[in-house]
Structure formats: C-alpha cells, structure tokens
C-alpha positions as CSV (number, residue, x, y, z in Angstrom):
1,M,27.4,-7.3,13.3
2,P,27.5,-8.8,9.8
3,T,25.0,-7.7,7.2
4,I,22.2,-10.3,6.7
5,L,21.2,-10.4,3.0
6,P,17.7,-11.2,1.8
7,P,17.2,-14.9,1.1
8,S,15.7,-13.9,-2.3
9,G,19.0,-12.7,-3.6
10,N,17.6,-9.3,-4.4
11,P,19.9,-6.3,-4.0
12,L,20.1,-4.6,-0.6
13,V,20.7,-0.9,-0.5
14,F,20.5,1.7,2.3
15,L,19.4,5.3,2.8
16,D,20.8,7.2,5.8
17,I,18.0,9.6,6.7
18,T,18.9,12.9,8.3
19,I,16.8,15.6,10.0
20,G,18.1,19.1,10.2
21,G,21.5,17.7,9.1
22,Q,21.7,15.3,12.0
23,P,21.5,11.5,11.4
24,L,18.3,9.8,12.4
25,T,18.2,6.3,11.0
26,R,19.5,4.0,8.3
27,L,16.8,2.4,6.1
28,P,17.9,-0.8,4.5
29,L,15.8,-1.5,1.4
30,E,15.5,-4.9,-0.4
31,L,14.8,-4.0,-4.0
32,Y,12.2,-6.0,-6.1
33,P,13.2,-7.1,-9.6
34,T,11.2,-4.3,-11.4
35,P,12.2,-1.8,-14.1
36,S,11.9,1.1,-11.6
37,S,14.1,-0.6,-9.0
38,T,17.0,-0.8,-11.5
39,S,17.2,3.0,-11.9
40,F,16.7,3.5,-8.1
41,H,19.6,1.0,-7.5
42,L,21.8,2.9,-9.9
43,Q,21.0,6.2,-8.1
44,C,21.8,4.6,-4.7
45,V,25.2,3.3,-5.8
46,S,26.3,5.8,-8.4
47,A,28.9,8.4,-8.2
48,P,27.7,11.8,-7.0
49,P,25.2,13.2,-7.0
50,G,23.1,10.0,-6.9
51,L,20.5,10.2,-4.1
52,K,23.1,11.7,-1.7
53,N,22.0,15.0,-0.3
54,S,18.5,14.8,-1.9
55,R,15.7,16.3,0.1
56,I,12.5,14.7,1.5
57,T,10.1,17.4,2.3
58,R,7.3,15.8,4.2
59,I,6.8,13.0,6.8
60,I,3.3,11.8,7.5
61,P,3.1,9.7,10.6
62,G,1.6,6.2,10.0
63,V,2.0,6.6,6.3
64,G,5.6,7.3,5.5
65,V,7.9,9.7,3.8
66,Y,7.0,12.0,1.0
67,G,9.4,14.3,-0.9
68,G,9.6,16.5,-3.9
69,S,7.3,19.5,-4.1
70,D,4.4,19.8,-1.7
71,A,2.1,19.8,-4.7
72,A,3.3,16.3,-5.6
73,A,2.5,14.9,-2.2
74,P,-1.0,13.6,-1.6
75,A,-3.3,15.8,0.5
76,H,-4.1,12.9,2.8
77,A,-3.0,9.4,3.5
78,P,-4.1,7.3,0.6
79,Q,-4.5,3.5,1.1
80,Q,-3.8,2.5,-2.4
81,Y,-1.6,3.5,-5.3
82,A,-2.0,2.9,-9.0
83,G,0.8,0.8,-10.5
84,S,2.6,2.4,-13.4
85,G,2.2,1.1,-16.9
86,A,-0.7,-0.3,-18.8
87,G,-2.8,-3.0,-17.2
88,T,-1.3,-2.6,-13.7
89,T,-3.8,-2.4,-10.9
90,G,-3.6,-0.5,-7.6
91,R,-3.1,-2.3,-4.4
92,V,-2.5,-1.6,-0.7
93,L,1.2,-1.5,0.2
94,E,2.2,-3.7,3.1
95,E,4.0,-2.3,6.1
96,G,7.6,-1.7,5.2
97,E,7.0,-1.7,1.4
98,V,8.3,1.2,-0.5
99,A,7.4,2.9,-3.8
100,W,9.8,5.3,-5.5
101,V,8.1,7.8,-7.8
102,G,9.7,10.4,-10.1
103,G,8.3,13.9,-9.8
104,A,7.7,16.6,-12.4
105,G,9.1,15.6,-15.7
106,G,10.2,12.3,-14.3
107,R,13.3,13.8,-12.7
108,M,14.7,11.5,-10.2
109,G,17.1,11.8,-7.2
110,G,20.2,13.9,-6.8
111,G,20.7,17.2,-5.2
112,E,18.7,20.1,-3.8
113,G,15.1,20.3,-4.9
114,A,15.0,16.9,-6.6
115,N,11.5,15.8,-7.3
116,A,11.4,12.3,-6.1
117,Y,10.0,10.7,-3.0
118,V,10.0,7.5,-1.0
119,I,6.6,6.3,0.0
120,S,5.7,3.6,2.5
121,L,2.7,2.3,4.4
122,G,0.3,3.9,1.9
123,G,0.8,5.1,-1.7
124,A,0.8,7.3,-4.7
125,K,1.2,6.6,-8.4
126,G,4.1,4.3,-9.1
127,E,5.2,0.8,-8.6
128,A,6.6,-0.7,-5.4
129,I,10.3,-1.1,-5.9
130,G,11.1,-2.9,-2.7
131,R,10.6,-3.1,1.0
132,V,12.3,-1.9,4.1
133,F,14.4,-4.8,5.1
134,G,14.6,-6.4,8.6
135,E,13.2,-5.4,12.0
136,G,15.7,-2.6,12.4
137,G,14.7,-1.1,9.1
138,V,11.0,-1.2,10.0
139,E,11.7,0.3,13.4
140,G,13.7,3.0,11.7
141,L,10.7,3.7,9.4
142,R,8.4,3.9,12.5
143,M,10.9,6.3,14.2
144,L,10.9,8.5,11.0
145,G,7.1,8.5,11.0
146,R,6.9,9.6,14.7
147,T,9.4,12.4,14.2
148,G,7.6,15.8,14.2
149,V,9.0,17.7,11.3
150,G,7.8,19.4,8.1
151,R,5.2,22.0,7.3
152,R,2.3,20.4,9.3
153,G,1.2,23.2,11.6
154,E,2.1,25.3,14.6
155,G,4.5,23.9,17.1
156,V,6.2,21.5,14.5
157,P,9.8,22.3,13.8
158,D,10.5,23.0,10.1
159,L,13.6,21.0,9.7
160,E,14.9,19.6,6.4
161,V,14.7,15.9,6.0
162,G,17.2,14.3,3.6
163,V,19.3,11.4,2.5
164,G,22.7,11.9,4.0
165,M,24.3,8.9,2.3
166,C,23.2,5.9,0.2
167,G,24.8,2.8,-1.1
168,E,24.7,-1.0,-1.3
169,L,25.0,-3.3,1.6
C-alpha cells in the first residue's frame, strides 16, 4: 500500500514502538513547521544513534506515552501543557497531537537512558511538534495506551518500551 502524504506538505516521519524488544506498532507523525519539530525531524532521520533504541519509560492509558526519568513525567494526566518560549499560552492537545520535550539539561533522543519523551492526548511543558497521522496511526496510539506495561503497580509487567526504528516516510 503506498504511503499517503499529508496534504499540508509537512514532513511525515515514523517511530516503530517496541515493548520488551517485540514490535508493537508504527506511529506515523506529521510534523508541524515549528523550531522544535526541526530538531526532532533530524533525530528521526539522522545516522545512529538518532532516536533509534531510545527508551520510553511510561505509558499512561488515555493520555499517551511518557519517557525519560520517572521524575520528569507528570504525576497525573494533565489536560494542558504550557508552550515553550515567551508569550506562548498553554492549550489542550487534540487526540493524536504530539509534543516532544527535552529532559534534564535539554538532552534529546538517542540511546539508553535518553531524557526525552513523546506525549499525546494530554501534555507537559513544551510545544506540539506534530500529530499522529492517519487512522492507522491513531489506532496504534490507542493500542499503545491500552498496553499494560511500566511501573504502575502489581500485576503489570515491567517491560521496556522503546523506539526500535525511526525514519522518514
């Protein structure tokens, strides 16, 4: 099946999400023309390490995917995030919208213990860089949210969630 590109002409990248080293879903992301999305795009398509093999440490059903240290992830599911930069106001993210936020020291992507995270259906500090593209992408996001992993309590498997591969579509 051929790749359908966004009518906006914005770049389309993908993240192949794995759980416990096994493939789960491919998330196609349409990137908005923002300063943060440019560096995210470079991390997706760059030579190693890029985002490949980076870890996502927490999945919160109905909210999205959090990564980096547990201290960096919100304690509950916030409904708004504050945009980065002066004069930017917070707003509610729409379903399928994604924010990419650098963690401690602004370190982003690449390798074990990287402090960066993908956030959807809710928020944290940062600007939205794009949205999960297409019905298949949104369904993949829902599947990821329904998957019981992470350090959320008894009876929940503690499996590593990561980005197995990334690139441009």
